[in-house]
Gaussian input, Z-matrix of N, CA and C with variables (Angstrom, degrees):
# hf/3-21g

backbone

0 1
 N
 C     1     B1
 C     2     B2     1     A1
 N     3     B3     2     A2     1     D1
 C     4     B4     3     A3     2     D2
 C     5     B5     4     A4     3     D3
 N     6     B6     5     A5     4     D4
 C     7     B7     6     A6     5     D5
 C     8     B8     7     A7     6     D6
 N     9     B9     8     A8     7     D7
 C    10    B10     9     A9     8     D8
 C    11    B11    10    A10     9     D9
 N    12    B12    11    A11    10    D10
 C    13    B13    12    A12    11    D11
 C    14    B14    13    A13    12    D12
 N    15    B15    14    A14    13    D13
 C    16    B16    15    A15    14    D14
 C    17    B17    16    A16    15    D15
 N    18    B18    17    A17    16    D16
 C    19    B19    18    A18    17    D17
 C    20    B20    19    A19    18    D18
 N    21    B21    20    A20    19    D19
 C    22    B22    21    A21    20    D20
 C    23    B23    22    A22    21    D21
 N    24    B24    23    A23    22    D22
 C    25    B25    24    A24    23    D23
 C    26    B26    25    A25    24    D24
 N    27    B27    26    A26    25    D25
 C    28    B28    27    A27    26    D26
 C    29    B29    28    A28    27    D27
 N    30    B30    29    A29    28    D28
 C    31    B31    30    A30    29    D29
 C    32    B32    31    A31    30    D30
 N    33    B33    32    A32    31    D31
 C    34    B34    33    A33    32    D32
 C    35    B35    34    A34    33    D33
 N    36    B36    35    A35    34    D34
 C    37    B37    36    A36    35    D35
 C    38    B38    37    A37    36    D36
 N    39    B39    38    A38    37    D37
 C    40    B40    39    A39    38    D38
 C    41    B41    40    A40    39    D39
 N    42    B42    41    A41    40    D40
 C    43    B43    42    A42    41    D41
 C    44    B44    43    A43    42    D42
 N    45    B45    44    A44    43    D43
 C    46    B46    45    A45    44    D44
 C    47    B47    46    A46    45    D45
 N    48    B48    47    A47    46    D46
 C    49    B49    48    A48    47    D47
 C    50    B50    49    A49    48    D48
 N    51    B51    50    A50    49    D49
 C    52    B52    51    A51    50    D50
 C    53    B53    52    A52    51    D51
 N    54    B54    53    A53    52    D52
 C    55    B55    54    A54    53    D53
 C    56    B56    55    A55    54    D54
 N    57    B57    56    A56    55    D55
 C    58    B58    57    A57    56    D56
 C    59    B59    58    A58    57    D57
 N    60    B60    59    A59    58    D58
 C    61    B61    60    A60    59    D59
 C    62    B62    61    A61    60    D60
 N    63    B63    62    A62    61    D61
 C    64    B64    63    A63    62    D62
 C    65    B65    64    A64    63    D63
 N    66    B66    65    A65    64    D64
 C    67    B67    66    A66    65    D65
 C    68    B68    67    A67    66    D66
 N    69    B69    68    A68    67    D67
 C    70    B70    69    A69    68    D68
 C    71    B71    70    A70    69    D69
 N    72    B72    71    A71    70    D70
 C    73    B73    72    A72    71    D71
 C    74    B74    73    A73    72    D72
 N    75    B75    74    A74    73    D73
 C    76    B76    75    A75    74    D74
 C    77    B77    76    A76    75    D75
 N    78    B78    77    A77    76    D76
 C    79    B79    78    A78    77    D77
 C    80    B80    79    A79    78    D78
 N    81    B81    80    A80    79    D79
 C    82    B82    81    A81    80    D80
 C    83    B83    82    A82    81    D81
 N    84    B84    83    A83    82    D82
 C    85    B85    84    A84    83    D83
 C    86    B86    85    A85    84    D84
 N    87    B87    86    A86    85    D85
 C    88    B88    87    A87    86    D86
 C    89    B89    88    A88    87    D87
 N    90    B90    89    A89    88    D88
 C    91    B91    90    A90    89    D89
 C    92    B92    91    A91    90    D90
 N    93    B93    92    A92    91    D91
 C    94    B94    93    A93    92    D92
 C    95    B95    94    A94    93    D93
 N    96    B96    95    A95    94    D94
 C    97    B97    96    A96    95    D95
 C    98    B98    97    A97    96    D96
 N    99    B99    98    A98    97    D97
 C   100   B100    99    A99    98    D98
 C   101   B101   100   A100    99    D99
 N   102   B102   101   A101   100   D100
 C   103   B103   102   A102   101   D101
 C   104   B104   103   A103   102   D102
 N   105   B105   104   A104   103   D103
 C   106   B106   105   A105   104   D104
 C   107   B107   106   A106   105   D105
 N   108   B108   107   A107   106   D106
 C   109   B109   108   A108   107   D107
 C   110   B110   109   A109   108   D108
 N   111   B111   110   A110   109   D109
 C   112   B112   111   A111   110   D110
 C   113   B113   112   A112   111   D111
 N   114   B114   113   A113   112   D112
 C   115   B115   114   A114   113   D113
 C   116   B116   115   A115   114   D114
 N   117   B117   116   A116   115   D115
 C   118   B118   117   A117   116   D116
 C   119   B119   118   A118   117   D117
 N   120   B120   119   A119   118   D118
 C   121   B121   120   A120   119   D119
 C   122   B122   121   A121   120   D120

   B1=1.4523
   B2=1.5257
   B3=1.2866
   B4=1.4551
   B5=1.5255
   B6=1.3276
   B7=1.4629
   B8=1.5183
   B9=1.3181
   B10=1.4512
   B11=1.5136
   B12=1.3207
   B13=1.4579
   B14=1.5221
   B15=1.3317
   B16=1.4586
   B17=1.5228
   B18=1.3159
   B19=1.4661
   B20=1.5206
   B21=1.3157
   B22=1.4576
   B23=1.5221
   B24=1.3081
   B25=1.4575
   B26=1.5053
   B27=1.3073
   B28=1.4511
   B29=1.5151
   B30=1.3084
   B31=1.4642
   B32=1.5177
   B33=1.3101
   B34=1.4622
   B35=1.5253
   B36=1.3101
   B37=1.4601
   B38=1.5217
   B39=1.3130
   B40=1.4637
   B41=1.5138
   B42=1.3079
   B43=1.4586
   B44=1.5304
   B45=1.3336
   B46=1.4580
   B47=1.5150
   B48=1.3412
   B49=1.4678
   B50=1.5234
   B51=1.3366
   B52=1.4539
   B53=1.5189
   B54=1.3433
   B55=1.4624
   B56=1.5265
   B57=1.3232
   B58=1.4623
   B59=1.5185
   B60=1.3185
   B61=1.4503
   B62=1.5196
   B63=1.3072
   B64=1.4588
   B65=1.5192
   B66=1.3220
   B67=1.4514
   B68=1.5178
   B69=1.3122
   B70=1.4516
   B71=1.5152
   B72=1.3212
   B73=1.4579
   B74=1.5273
   B75=1.3184
   B76=1.4608
   B77=1.5179
   B78=1.3101
   B79=1.4576
   B80=1.5134
   B81=1.3189
   B82=1.4602
   B83=1.5251
   B84=1.3175
   B85=1.4676
   B86=1.5233
   B87=1.3151
   B88=1.4637
   B89=1.5264
   B90=1.3170
   B91=1.4628
   B92=1.5240
   B93=1.3353
   B94=1.4664
   B95=1.5280
   B96=1.3313
   B97=1.4642
   B98=1.5246
   B99=1.3205
   B100=1.4642
   B101=1.5215
   B102=1.3218
   B103=1.4646
   B104=1.5231
   B105=1.3311
   B106=1.4651
   B107=1.5242
   B108=1.3361
   B109=1.4656
   B110=1.5198
   B111=1.3264
   B112=1.4607
   B113=1.5196
   B114=1.3186
   B115=1.4646
   B116=1.5240
   B117=1.3315
   B118=1.4654
   B119=1.5243
   B120=1.3303
   B121=1.4723
   B122=1.4923
   A1=109.91
   A2=116.75
   A3=120.82
   A4=110.32
   A5=116.09
   A6=121.37
   A7=108.85
   A8=116.00
   A9=121.40
   A10=109.94
   A11=117.03
   A12=122.21
   A13=107.77
   A14=117.03
   A15=120.83
   A16=112.21
   A17=115.02
   A18=122.74
   A19=107.58
   A20=116.17
   A21=121.88
   A22=108.63
   A23=117.13
   A24=119.77
   A25=111.39
   A26=115.10
   A27=119.74
   A28=110.84
   A29=116.13
   A30=122.51
   A31=108.51
   A32=115.92
   A33=121.45
   A34=108.85
   A35=115.50
   A36=122.51
   A37=109.37
   A38=116.26
   A39=121.09
   A40=107.56
   A41=116.83
   A42=123.61
   A43=111.87
   A44=115.40
   A45=121.06
   A46=115.10
   A47=118.95
   A48=122.07
   A49=109.69
   A50=115.78
   A51=121.53
   A52=109.04
   A53=117.80
   A54=122.29
   A55=109.91
   A56=117.95
   A57=121.73
   A58=109.88
   A59=115.25
   A60=121.51
   A61=109.44
   A62=116.22
   A63=120.47
   A64=109.42
   A65=115.25
   A66=120.92
   A67=108.17
   A68=115.74
   A69=121.51
   A70=108.73
   A71=115.91
   A72=121.68
   A73=107.88
   A74=117.88
   A75=121.90
   A76=113.41
   A77=118.26
   A78=120.58
   A79=110.91
   A80=116.05
   A81=121.53
   A82=108.06
   A83=116.48
   A84=121.73
   A85=108.99
   A86=116.19
   A87=121.14
   A88=110.61
   A89=116.46
   A90=122.05
   A91=110.43
   A92=117.65
   A93=121.38
   A94=110.67
   A95=117.54
   A96=120.77
   A97=111.71
   A98=117.02
   A99=120.22
   A100=110.46
   A101=117.24
   A102=120.95
   A103=111.62
   A104=117.87
   A105=120.44
   A106=111.53
   A107=117.48
   A108=120.58
   A109=110.62
   A110=117.04
   A111=120.57
   A112=112.09
   A113=116.83
   A114=120.95
   A115=110.59
   A116=117.14
   A117=121.33
   A118=112.68
   A119=117.08
   A120=119.42
   A121=108.45
   D1=138.68
   D2=177.74
   D3=-75.30
   D4=148.63
   D5=178.57
   D6=-119.53
   D7=152.23
   D8=178.52
   D9=-157.22
   D10=177.84
   D11=177.84
   D12=-70.43
   D13=128.10
   D14=-172.96
   D15=-132.34
   D16=158.01
   D17=175.27
   D18=-151.31
   D19=158.72
   D20=177.47
   D21=-134.93
   D22=160.91
   D23=179.27
   D24=-177.05
   D25=178.40
   D26=-179.85
   D27=-169.54
   D28=173.41
   D29=178.67
   D30=-143.98
   D31=146.39
   D32=179.15
   D33=-115.13
   D34=129.96
   D35=178.23
   D36=-125.33
   D37=146.72
   D38=174.35
   D39=-133.15
   D40=116.07
   D41=-179.93
   D42=51.67
   D43=41.36
   D44=176.72
   D45=85.06
   D46=-5.99
   D47=178.75
   D48=-99.22
   D49=133.37
   D50=179.61
   D51=-70.73
   D52=130.95
   D53=178.30
   D54=-101.54
   D55=-56.93
   D56=176.35
   D57=-162.78
   D58=164.87
   D59=177.29
   D60=-142.11
   D61=165.22
   D62=179.37
   D63=-153.02
   D64=158.13
   D65=170.31
   D66=-149.64
   D67=157.92
   D68=-177.13
   D69=-147.69
   D70=126.79
   D71=175.10
   D72=-81.26
   D73=126.54
   D74=-176.68
   D75=-101.50
   D76=-11.46
   D77=-178.02
   D78=87.26
   D79=-149.29
   D80=-179.62
   D81=-98.24
   D82=114.04
   D83=177.66
   D84=-158.24
   D85=175.92
   D86=-177.40
   D87=-83.75
   D88=166.27
   D89=178.12
   D90=-63.71
   D91=-29.37
   D92=177.52
   D93=-59.26
   D94=-49.28
   D95=179.51
   D96=-68.89
   D97=-33.63
   D98=176.40
   D99=-61.94
   D100=-44.43
   D101=177.91
   D102=-64.34
   D103=-39.29
   D104=177.41
   D105=-61.94
   D106=-43.14
   D107=177.59
   D108=-62.63
   D109=-38.10
   D110=177.66
   D111=-62.01
   D112=-38.58
   D113=177.90
   D114=-69.85
   D115=-43.62
   D116=-177.10
   D117=-69.47
   D118=-30.37
   D119=178.79
   D120=-75.14

């Protein structure tokens, strides 16, 4: 699997109003690990 610079993040909305957001720099890893971090966050 190829590896590259990766990050994950998300945002929470309730009825169109922004509640909070987050992001996390993961470094150099594969898309598999990026997806796992997205699930765990």
